[in-house]
Every structure is written in C-alpha cells, then in structure tokens.
C-alpha positions as a LaTeX table, in Angstrom:
\begin{tabular}{lrrr}
\hline
Residue & $x$ (\AA) & $y$ (\AA) & $z$ (\AA) \\
\hline
Met1 & $-41.51$ & 4.82 & $-13.64$ \\
Pro2 & $-40.17$ & 1.98 & $-15.87$ \\
Asn3 & $-36.86$ & 0.40 & $-15.08$ \\
Lys4 & $-34.02$ & 0.38 & $-17.29$ \\
Pro5 & $-33.30$ & $-2.47$ & $-19.35$ \\
Lys6 & $-30.73$ & $-5.05$ & $-18.01$ \\
Arg7 & $-27.48$ & $-5.24$ & $-19.95$ \\
Pro8 & $-24.94$ & $-8.08$ & $-20.34$ \\
Cys9 & $-22.10$ & $-8.71$ & $-17.94$ \\
Ser10 & $-18.92$ & $-7.15$ & $-19.01$ \\
His11 & $-16.80$ & $-10.19$ & $-18.78$ \\
Pro12 & $-15.94$ & $-11.51$ & $-22.30$ \\
Asn13 & $-18.62$ & $-14.09$ & $-23.47$ \\
Cys14 & $-20.72$ & $-13.94$ & $-20.45$ \\
Pro15 & $-24.43$ & $-14.01$ & $-21.54$ \\
Glu16 & $-25.67$ & $-13.12$ & $-17.85$ \\
Leu17 & $-27.95$ & $-10.03$ & $-17.85$ \\
Ile18 & $-27.53$ & $-7.68$ & $-15.01$ \\
Pro19 & $-29.19$ & $-4.59$ & $-13.81$ \\
Thr20 & $-27.93$ & $-1.16$ & $-15.54$ \\
Gly21 & $-25.28$ & 0.32 & $-13.23$ \\
Gln22 & $-23.56$ & $-3.02$ & $-12.36$ \\
Ile23 & $-20.61$ & $-4.04$ & $-14.29$ \\
Tyr24 & $-20.28$ & $-7.95$ & $-13.62$ \\
Cys25 & $-22.64$ & $-10.65$ & $-12.74$ \\
Glu26 & $-22.25$ & $-12.26$ & $-9.33$ \\
Gln27 & $-20.12$ & $-15.02$ & $-10.60$ \\
His28 & $-17.59$ & $-12.60$ & $-12.26$ \\
Lys29 & $-17.67$ & $-9.83$ & $-9.68$ \\
Lys30 & $-16.14$ & $-12.28$ & $-7.22$ \\
Ile31 & $-13.42$ & $-12.89$ & $-9.66$ \\
Tyr32 & $-12.63$ & $-9.42$ & $-10.36$ \\
Asp33 & $-12.96$ & $-8.32$ & $-6.60$ \\
Lys34 & $-10.36$ & $-11.06$ & $-5.72$ \\
His35 & $-7.96$ & $-9.86$ & $-8.31$ \\
Tyr36 & $-8.23$ & $-6.27$ & $-7.19$ \\
Asp37 & $-7.66$ & $-7.12$ & $-3.47$ \\
Asn38 & $-4.58$ & $-9.38$ & $-4.38$ \\
Glu39 & $-3.19$ & $-6.64$ & $-6.51$ \\
Arg40 & $-3.36$ & $-3.84$ & $-3.97$ \\
Gly41 & $-1.51$ & $-5.62$ & $-1.26$ \\
Thr42 & $-2.15$ & $-6.00$ & 2.37 \\
Ala43 & $-2.93$ & $-2.99$ & 4.77 \\
Thr44 & 0.53 & $-3.51$ & 6.28 \\
Glu45 & 2.23 & $-3.43$ & 2.78 \\
Arg46 & 0.17 & $-0.16$ & 2.16 \\
Gly47 & 1.73 & 1.38 & 5.30 \\
Tyr48 & $-1.23$ & 0.94 & 7.63 \\
Asn49 & 0.69 & $-0.54$ & 10.48 \\
Ser50 & 0.90 & 0.08 & 14.20 \\
Arg51 & 2.38 & 3.54 & 13.66 \\
Trp52 & $-0.49$ & 4.48 & 11.51 \\
Arg53 & $-3.12$ & 3.12 & 13.95 \\
Lys54 & $-1.68$ & 5.34 & 16.88 \\
Ala55 & $-1.38$ & 8.31 & 14.40 \\
Arg56 & $-5.01$ & 7.58 & 13.44 \\
Glu57 & $-6.39$ & 7.54 & 16.92 \\
Met58 & $-4.65$ & 10.71 & 17.78 \\
Phe59 & $-5.89$ & 12.47 & 14.70 \\
Leu60 & $-9.43$ & 11.42 & 15.37 \\
Ala61 & $-9.32$ & 12.48 & 18.92 \\
Glu62 & $-8.36$ & 15.95 & 17.69 \\
His63 & $-10.88$ & 16.06 & 14.84 \\
Pro64 & $-14.03$ & 13.93 & 16.11 \\
Leu65 & $-16.33$ & 15.14 & 13.65 \\
Cys66 & $-16.63$ & 14.07 & 9.79 \\
Glu67 & $-15.67$ & 17.08 & 7.73 \\
Glu68 & $-17.83$ & 16.23 & 4.68 \\
Cys69 & $-20.93$ & 15.91 & 6.85 \\
Asn70 & $-20.12$ & 19.07 & 8.74 \\
Thr71 & $-19.76$ & 20.94 & 5.62 \\
Ala72 & $-23.49$ & 19.93 & 4.74 \\
Gly73 & $-24.54$ & 20.95 & 8.38 \\
Ile74 & $-24.91$ & 17.41 & 9.55 \\
Val75 & $-23.06$ & 16.38 & 12.80 \\
Arg76 & $-21.56$ & 13.08 & 12.37 \\
Glu77 & $-18.76$ & 11.03 & 14.26 \\
Ala78 & $-15.49$ & 10.52 & 12.16 \\
Lys79 & $-14.36$ & 7.00 & 12.07 \\
Val80 & $-11.76$ & 7.24 & 9.37 \\
Val81 & $-8.64$ & 9.16 & 8.59 \\
Asp82 & $-8.70$ & 9.84 & 4.90 \\
His83 & $-5.88$ & 10.99 & 2.60 \\
Val84 & $-7.25$ & 13.86 & 0.68 \\
Ile85 & $-4.78$ & 13.09 & $-2.12$ \\
Ala86 & $-4.38$ & 9.39 & $-2.46$ \\
His87 & $-0.80$ & 8.65 & $-1.49$ \\
Lys88 & $-0.52$ & 5.69 & $-4.02$ \\
Gly89 & 2.64 & 4.42 & $-1.93$ \\
Asp90 & 4.18 & 7.83 & $-1.57$ \\
Tyr91 & 5.72 & 7.58 & 2.02 \\
Phe92 & 5.92 & 11.43 & 2.37 \\
Leu93 & 2.37 & 12.04 & 1.35 \\
Phe94 & 1.06 & 9.11 & 3.26 \\
Trp95 & 2.44 & 10.70 & 6.58 \\
Asp96 & 1.89 & 14.43 & 5.60 \\
Lys97 & $-0.87$ & 15.40 & 8.16 \\
Ser98 & $-2.06$ & 18.43 & 6.00 \\
Asn99 & $-3.10$ & 15.78 & 3.71 \\
Trp100 & $-5.40$ & 14.05 & 6.16 \\
Gln101 & $-9.14$ & 14.53 & 6.78 \\
Ala102 & $-11.51$ & 13.03 & 9.34 \\
Leu103 & $-14.44$ & 11.37 & 7.44 \\
Cys104 & $-17.31$ & 9.00 & 8.53 \\
Lys105 & $-17.39$ & 5.69 & 6.97 \\
Glu106 & $-20.08$ & 6.49 & 4.51 \\
Cys107 & $-18.36$ & 9.60 & 3.29 \\
His108 & $-15.09$ & 7.69 & 3.01 \\
Asp109 & $-16.53$ & 4.87 & 1.08 \\
Thr110 & $-18.33$ & 7.26 & $-1.43$ \\
Lys111 & $-15.08$ & 9.34 & $-1.91$ \\
Thr112 & $-12.96$ & 6.16 & $-2.32$ \\
Ala113 & $-15.49$ & 4.52 & $-4.82$ \\
Lys114 & $-15.33$ & 7.67 & $-7.08$ \\
Glu115 & $-11.73$ & 7.88 & $-6.94$ \\
Asp116 & $-10.66$ & 4.42 & $-7.71$ \\
Gly117 & $-13.35$ & 3.25 & $-10.09$ \\
Arg118 & $-15.13$ & 0.79 & $-8.02$ \\
Trp119 & $-18.74$ & 2.03 & $-9.14$ \\
Gly120 & $-18.14$ & 1.33 & $-12.81$ \\
Arg121 & $-15.79$ & 4.13 & $-13.78$ \\
Gly122 & $-12.90$ & 1.86 & $-14.83$ \\
Ser123 & $-10.33$ & 0.43 & $-12.56$ \\
Lys124 & $-7.36$ & 2.84 & $-12.27$ \\
Ser125 & $-3.68$ & 1.67 & $-11.79$ \\
Leu126 & $-3.49$ & $-0.72$ & $-8.73$ \\
Gln127 & $-0.44$ & 1.13 & $-7.11$ \\
Gly128 & 0.07 & 1.63 & $-3.56$ \\
Ile129 & 2.59 & $-0.73$ & $-2.06$ \\
Met130 & 4.33 & 1.39 & 0.52 \\
Lys131 & 8.14 & 1.87 & $-0.06$ \\
Arg132 & 9.83 & 3.46 & 2.75 \\
Pro133 & 12.69 & 5.68 & 1.58 \\
Asp134 & 16.03 & 4.43 & 2.56 \\
Ala135 & 18.84 & 6.51 & 3.89 \\
Glu136 & 20.76 & 6.53 & 0.47 \\
Ser137 & 17.73 & 7.81 & $-1.30$ \\
Asn138 & 18.03 & 11.25 & $-3.05$ \\
Val139 & 14.92 & 12.95 & $-1.40$ \\
Lys140 & 15.10 & 16.55 & $-1.20$ \\
Asn141 & 13.04 & 19.24 & 0.59 \\
Arg142 & 10.64 & 16.56 & 1.85 \\
Glu143 & 10.12 & 16.05 & 5.56 \\
Ile144 & 7.96 & 13.48 & 7.71 \\
Val145 & 5.63 & 15.41 & 9.94 \\
\hline
\end{tabular}
C-alpha cells in the first residue's frame, strides 16, 4: 500500500516536509509544546495538590479497573482518575465525584488528546487554572462532595 505524501510543517514559512498526520516538524513541535505547557499552568495551579492525590488514591482503591477497557471486555488496572467533563478550572466540577471515572493511562491519554486537540484537531482554549471560590462569592446550589 503506498504511503501518503509528506506535507509542509504548519509553522509559517517552514519548508520542512513532515508525515501526514503530524502538525509541526520536530523543531517547531518543541516550541508549540513548550508554549502549551506554559499556558496551562502547573499541576498545583490546576488543583492537583495533596488533597487531590489523597482523593485519587481512595477513588482508585474503590474503582480499580479501567472503565473504558471494562466496557470493551478487557480487564486492565486503572491508574488515572479522569474528569468525565473537563473542569477547565471549575472548582465544583473538579471535586464532583460523579464526574470522575477510573481509566488506564492509555485510555486517558487517548480521551484527553481527542478533547484538547493535541492530535491535530486544533488547540482549544488553554483554560484550567483552578480558582477556589472565596467565602464572599455568590455561588448558589452547588456543594463540594
């Protein structure tokens, strides 16, 4: 079966030809990856602190198998607690346990790549810095579980 022709790197004025399915050549991929990582904030800024690590361990103890693999009839250990609906910095959605699912790393990486555009679907907004509501905020009908 013939290979698809190479295409130009998506960085402006870059003449480098890359395999179909890639977005940038190796040189420019590093630049865009670094920018993406800088914009999204640290894990702690996104809410993944010691409280999260404890909650994650408890959730995985209660849900030891990957839910996606289990649906496909495969038994695989879950390693990641995924937010079914991306919280994008929403403190209440982040801590809503009904929005959590146990996944293996492969399933989580696939889901995340599809959602945030890291596989050539265009980068979405780089939101996600966790903002904890303060006592004066007017948040109604929302509780932290």
